[in-house]
C-alpha positions as CSV (number, residue, x, y, z in Angstrom):
1,X,11.8,12.3,-1.5
2,X,12.0,13.2,2.5
3,X,9.9,11.7,5.0
4,X,8.3,15.2,5.6
5,X,7.7,15.6,1.7
6,X,5.6,12.3,1.8
7,X,3.5,13.1,4.6
8,X,3.0,16.6,2.8
9,X,1.8,14.8,-0.2
10,X,-0.3,12.3,1.7
11,X,-2.2,15.2,3.5
12,X,-2.6,17.2,0.3
13,X,-4.1,14.0,-1.1
14,X,-6.6,13.4,1.8
15,X,-7.7,16.8,1.5
16,X,-8.4,16.5,-2.1
17,X,-10.4,13.1,-1.8
18,X,-12.4,14.8,1.2
19,X,-13.1,17.9,-0.8
20,X,-14.4,15.8,-3.7
21,X,-16.4,13.9,-1.5
22,X,-17.7,16.6,-0.3
23,X,-18.9,18.1,-3.4
24,X,-20.5,14.6,-4.4
25,X,-22.5,14.7,-1.4
26,X,-23.6,18.3,-1.7
27,X,-24.7,17.5,-5.2
28,X,-26.3,14.3,-4.2
29,X,-28.6,16.3,-1.6
30,X,-29.3,19.1,-4.0
31,X,-33.3,19.2,-4.2
32,X,-35.3,18.1,-7.4
33,X,-36.0,21.0,-9.7
34,X,-39.7,20.4,-10.3
35,X,-40.9,21.8,-13.9
36,X,-42.9,24.8,-13.7
37,X,-45.8,23.2,-16.0
38,X,-47.4,19.6,-16.1
39,X,-49.1,18.3,-19.2
40,X,-52.0,15.9,-17.8
41,X,-54.6,13.8,-19.7
42,X,-57.8,12.3,-19.0
43,X,-58.3,9.0,-20.2
44,X,-61.5,8.2,-18.4
45,X,-64.3,7.3,-21.4
46,X,-65.3,4.5,-19.7
47,X,-66.0,5.9,-16.4
48,X,-67.8,9.0,-18.3
49,X,-69.7,6.8,-20.3
50,X,-71.5,4.5,-17.3
51,X,-71.7,7.0,-14.4
52,X,-74.1,10.1,-14.3
53,X,-71.8,11.8,-11.6
54,X,-69.4,14.7,-12.7
55,X,-66.1,12.2,-13.1
56,X,-64.4,13.9,-15.5
57,X,-65.0,17.9,-13.7
58,X,-64.0,15.8,-10.6
59,X,-60.6,14.9,-11.7
60,X,-59.8,17.8,-13.8
61,X,-60.3,19.5,-10.3
62,X,-57.9,16.9,-8.4
63,X,-55.3,17.5,-11.1
64,X,-55.6,21.2,-10.6
65,X,-55.5,21.1,-7.0
66,X,-52.3,18.8,-7.2
67,X,-50.3,21.0,-9.6
68,X,-51.1,23.8,-7.2
69,X,-50.2,22.3,-4.1
70,X,-46.6,22.2,-5.9
71,X,-46.3,25.5,-7.2
72,X,-47.1,24.2,-10.7
73,X,-49.3,25.2,-13.5
74,X,-51.0,22.5,-15.5
75,X,-52.4,21.7,-19.0
76,X,-55.1,19.0,-19.2
77,X,-56.6,17.3,-21.9
78,X,-59.2,14.7,-22.6
79,X,-58.3,11.4,-24.7
80,X,-60.7,10.5,-27.5
81,X,-62.2,6.7,-27.5
82,X,-60.2,4.9,-29.3
83,X,-56.6,6.8,-28.5
84,X,-54.4,6.3,-25.9
85,X,-51.6,8.8,-24.5
86,X,-49.2,5.8,-22.8
87,X,-46.7,6.2,-25.5
88,X,-46.7,10.0,-25.4
89,X,-46.0,9.3,-21.8
90,X,-43.4,7.1,-22.3
91,X,-41.7,9.5,-24.7
92,X,-42.2,12.5,-22.5
93,X,-44.7,14.4,-24.4
94,X,-47.0,14.1,-21.5
95,X,-46.2,13.9,-17.7
96,X,-49.7,12.2,-15.8
97,X,-52.1,10.2,-17.5
98,X,-55.2,9.4,-15.4
99,X,-56.6,5.8,-16.3
100,X,-59.6,4.2,-14.5
101,X,-58.6,1.9,-11.7
102,X,-58.0,-1.8,-12.0
103,X,-57.2,-4.4,-9.2
104,X,-54.4,-6.0,-11.4
105,X,-53.5,-3.3,-13.6
106,X,-50.1,-3.8,-14.7
107,X,-48.2,-1.6,-17.4
108,X,-45.0,-1.8,-18.9
109,X,-42.3,1.1,-18.4
110,X,-44.5,3.5,-16.3
111,X,-45.4,4.1,-12.6
112,X,-48.8,3.5,-11.2
113,X,-50.0,5.7,-8.0
114,X,-52.3,4.9,-5.0
115,X,-55.9,4.9,-6.1
116,X,-58.0,7.8,-6.1
117,X,-61.4,7.1,-4.5
118,X,-61.1,3.3,-6.2
119,X,-62.0,4.9,-9.7
120,X,-58.7,6.2,-10.8
121,X,-55.0,6.0,-11.2
122,X,-52.2,8.3,-12.1
123,X,-49.8,7.0,-14.6
124,X,-45.9,8.7,-14.8
125,X,-43.0,7.5,-16.8
126,X,-40.6,5.1,-15.5
127,X,-38.0,7.1,-14.1
128,X,-40.3,9.7,-12.4
129,X,-39.8,8.2,-9.2
130,X,-39.7,11.5,-7.3
131,X,-42.8,13.0,-8.9
132,X,-44.6,9.8,-8.4
133,X,-43.5,10.2,-4.5
134,X,-45.0,13.7,-4.4
135,X,-48.5,12.3,-6.0
136,X,-49.1,9.6,-3.6
137,X,-48.2,11.6,-0.6
138,X,-50.7,14.1,-2.2
139,X,-53.1,11.6,-3.0
140,X,-52.7,10.2,1.1
141,X,-53.3,13.9,2.4
142,X,-56.3,14.6,-0.1
143,X,-58.3,11.3,1.2
144,X,-57.3,12.5,4.8
145,X,-58.4,16.0,4.6
146,X,-61.5,17.7,6.0
147,X,-62.4,18.7,2.1
148,X,-62.1,14.9,0.4
149,X,-65.9,14.2,1.7
150,X,-67.6,17.2,1.1
151,X,-65.8,17.9,-2.6
152,X,-66.5,14.4,-3.7
153,X,-70.0,14.5,-2.8
154,X,-70.5,17.4,-4.7
155,X,-69.2,16.2,-7.9
156,X,-70.2,12.6,-7.5
157,X,-73.4,12.6,-6.2
158,X,-76.0,13.8,-8.8
159,X,-79.2,15.3,-8.9
160,X,-82.4,15.9,-11.2
161,X,-83.1,19.4,-10.1
162,X,-86.8,19.1,-10.4
163,X,-86.8,16.2,-8.0
164,X,-84.5,17.5,-5.3
165,X,-85.4,18.7,-1.8
166,X,-83.4,21.2,-0.1
167,X,-79.7,21.4,-0.9
168,X,-77.0,23.4,0.5
169,X,-75.7,23.7,-3.0
170,X,-76.3,23.6,-6.7
171,X,-73.2,22.2,-8.0
172,X,-68.8,22.0,-7.4
173,X,-68.9,25.3,-9.3
174,X,-70.9,27.5,-6.9
175,X,-68.5,30.1,-5.9
176,X,-67.4,30.9,-9.7
177,X,-70.8,31.0,-10.6
178,X,-71.4,33.4,-7.8
179,X,-68.7,35.8,-8.6
180,X,-69.4,35.8,-12.3
181,X,-73.4,36.5,-11.4
182,X,-72.3,39.6,-9.3
183,X,-70.2,41.1,-12.2
184,X,-73.2,41.0,-14.4
185,X,-75.9,42.1,-11.5
186,X,-77.3,39.0,-11.8
187,X,-79.0,36.5,-9.3
188,X,-76.8,33.7,-9.4
189,X,-79.5,30.9,-9.6
190,X,-80.1,32.3,-13.2
191,X,-76.4,31.6,-14.1
192,X,-76.6,28.5,-12.3
193,X,-79.9,27.9,-14.4
194,X,-78.3,28.7,-17.7
195,X,-75.2,26.2,-17.0
196,X,-77.7,23.0,-15.7
197,X,-79.8,23.5,-18.7
198,X,-76.7,23.6,-21.0
199,X,-74.3,21.1,-19.9
200,X,-75.8,19.5,-16.3
201,X,-72.3,20.5,-15.0
202,X,-70.2,18.6,-17.3
203,X,-66.8,20.1,-18.3
204,X,-66.9,17.7,-21.1
205,X,-70.1,18.1,-22.4
206,X,-70.2,18.7,-26.6
207,X,-72.9,19.4,-28.7
208,X,-73.4,18.4,-32.5
209,X,-72.8,21.9,-33.3
210,X,-69.4,22.0,-31.7
211,X,-70.4,23.9,-28.9
212,X,-68.0,23.0,-25.5
213,X,-68.0,23.1,-22.1
214,X,-70.3,24.3,-19.1
215,X,-71.8,26.9,-20.9
216,X,-72.0,25.4,-24.1
217,X,-69.8,27.8,-26.0
218,X,-69.4,28.0,-29.6
219,X,-65.5,27.9,-30.4
220,X,-65.5,31.4,-32.0
221,X,-67.4,33.1,-29.3
222,X,-65.1,31.3,-26.9
223,X,-62.2,32.3,-28.8
224,X,-63.7,35.7,-28.9
225,X,-63.5,36.2,-25.1
226,X,-60.1,34.7,-24.6
227,X,-60.8,31.0,-23.9
228,X,-57.9,28.6,-24.6
229,X,-59.4,25.5,-22.5
230,X,-62.9,25.0,-22.7
231,X,-62.3,22.5,-20.4
232,X,-61.6,24.7,-17.6
233,X,-64.6,25.9,-15.6
234,X,-63.4,29.1,-14.5
235,X,-62.3,30.0,-18.0
236,X,-65.9,28.7,-19.7
237,X,-68.1,30.6,-16.8
238,X,-66.6,33.7,-17.1
239,X,-66.7,34.0,-21.1
240,X,-70.0,32.6,-20.7
241,X,-71.3,35.4,-18.4
242,X,-69.2,38.0,-20.4
243,X,-71.0,36.9,-23.5
244,X,-74.6,37.5,-21.5
245,X,-73.8,40.4,-20.2
246,X,-72.9,41.5,-23.7
247,X,-76.8,40.4,-24.8
248,X,-78.2,42.0,-21.9
249,X,-76.6,45.2,-22.9
250,X,-77.4,44.8,-26.3
251,X,-81.4,44.2,-25.8
252,X,-81.4,47.3,-23.5
253,X,-83.1,49.7,-25.9
254,X,-85.9,46.7,-27.0
255,X,-86.9,45.4,-23.9
256,X,-89.1,47.2,-21.5
257,X,-87.2,45.7,-18.4
258,X,-84.5,44.2,-16.7
259,X,-86.8,40.9,-16.4
260,X,-87.3,41.1,-20.3
261,X,-83.8,41.9,-21.0
262,X,-82.9,38.8,-19.7
263,X,-85.3,36.9,-21.6
264,X,-84.0,38.1,-24.8
265,X,-80.3,37.7,-23.6
266,X,-81.2,33.9,-23.0
267,X,-83.0,33.5,-26.5
268,X,-80.2,35.3,-28.5
269,X,-77.7,33.1,-26.6
270,X,-79.6,30.0,-27.8
271,X,-80.5,31.0,-31.5
272,X,-77.7,33.5,-32.2
273,X,-78.2,37.3,-32.5
274,X,-78.9,37.8,-35.8
275,X,-81.8,35.3,-35.6
276,X,-83.4,37.4,-32.5
277,X,-82.8,40.6,-34.7
278,X,-84.8,39.3,-37.3
279,X,-87.5,38.5,-34.7
280,X,-87.6,42.0,-33.5
281,X,-87.2,43.6,-37.0
282,X,-90.0,41.5,-38.1
283,X,-92.3,42.3,-35.2
284,X,-91.7,46.2,-35.6
285,X,-92.4,45.5,-39.2
286,X,-95.9,44.1,-38.4
287,X,-96.7,46.4,-35.5
288,X,-96.1,44.1,-32.7
289,X,-94.6,45.8,-29.8
290,X,-91.4,43.9,-29.2
291,X,-91.0,45.3,-25.7
292,X,-92.1,42.1,-24.2
293,X,-90.8,38.7,-24.8
294,X,-93.9,37.5,-24.7
295,X,-95.3,39.3,-27.9
296,X,-92.5,37.7,-29.7
297,X,-93.2,34.1,-28.7
298,X,-96.7,34.4,-29.9
299,X,-97.0,36.9,-32.4
300,X,-93.7,36.4,-34.4
301,X,-92.0,33.1,-33.8
302,X,-94.7,31.2,-35.5
303,X,-94.2,33.2,-38.7
304,X,-90.8,32.8,-38.7
305,X,-90.9,29.2,-40.3
306,X,-92.8,30.5,-43.1
307,X,-90.8,31.5,-46.5
308,X,-93.3,34.8,-47.0
309,X,-91.4,36.5,-44.1
310,X,-88.3,36.8,-46.5
311,X,-90.4,39.0,-48.7
312,X,-90.6,42.2,-45.8
313,X,-87.1,42.7,-46.4
314,X,-86.6,42.8,-42.9
315,X,-85.7,39.2,-42.2
316,X,-81.7,39.0,-43.1
317,X,-81.2,35.2,-42.0
318,X,-83.5,33.1,-43.7
319,X,-86.4,31.4,-42.0
320,X,-86.3,30.3,-38.5
321,X,-88.0,27.8,-36.7
322,X,-88.5,28.8,-33.4
323,X,-89.7,26.3,-31.1
324,X,-86.4,25.1,-29.6
325,X,-85.7,28.7,-28.7
326,X,-89.0,29.4,-27.1
327,X,-88.7,26.1,-25.2
328,X,-85.1,27.2,-24.0
329,X,-86.2,30.3,-22.6
330,X,-89.2,28.8,-20.8
331,X,-86.8,26.0,-19.6
332,X,-84.0,28.0,-18.0
333,X,-86.8,30.5,-16.2
334,X,-88.6,27.2,-14.9
335,X,-85.0,25.6,-13.9
336,X,-84.5,29.6,-12.1
337,X,-87.5,29.2,-10.1
338,X,-86.9,25.6,-8.7
339,X,-83.4,26.7,-8.1
340,X,-84.4,29.5,-6.0
341,X,-86.7,27.2,-3.9
342,X,-84.3,24.1,-3.4
343,X,-81.1,26.4,-2.7
344,X,-82.0,30.0,-1.1
């Protein structure tokens, strides 16, 4: 091989090595591909049990904001008291688990975020270093933001509506409540009164009968209105408002005016349409004017618990002890009047 051929071969080798190195550097510089969707778990039962604040709602809100800031969607679930999702996190079935903050928290095979409000930390898989870096940066920005203090206060400083003085807001969900009340043509204080009475603004509220969420919707009703996540405040309020709108329209030919339609809608929301229709039918059978809820309350409901009403042929759902429903309607009207005074 001549000297010139050796030089050409050496130059080619150098160029080839340089090309390979450049390609490698380029690959290393490529940005991380973020998943479009995050799966999150709130494992916060101890905090929810020991605090009257809206702890679950607050942390749900924070996870939603974190995902939105990264251009991602998120699915957030609660864990049961006796369940742990750490194994699911380690296996990759879950992306983030939120647990109560402890000074000496140490867990194997997971990464632990900076504390959030000295209340909680976020856990991620041991290899999710980029994701944890983004989480810690977001947490630091959140604590430094102007929205931090008022948002935290709205969720964590609870109040009793009958003991509270004037307030600038009723709940952390006021904007959602106002928007969906407008769609009904309702005073937003009335929709807020329903939510306050149903759940005290706890998104995780669950009744013994299986009603869930802010508006305590039964699963079949929630499904009818397309609710896929009953924890989600917007979904729950939207569906509950739609159902109330349906009930208001249903009793337009029964009630004398809009105020009476509200009362009928509230009664049916509590007891079910069938029960209230039975009351209306019995009222007409007895010659009682059903145009005003007070007539149902004083002249019909006291009779509904007696089996003799079944002999009329107009009561389809069986006997009905209506004391709870009477109290429900009266309570919401009382809460409504109070909310109008403390938060005009």
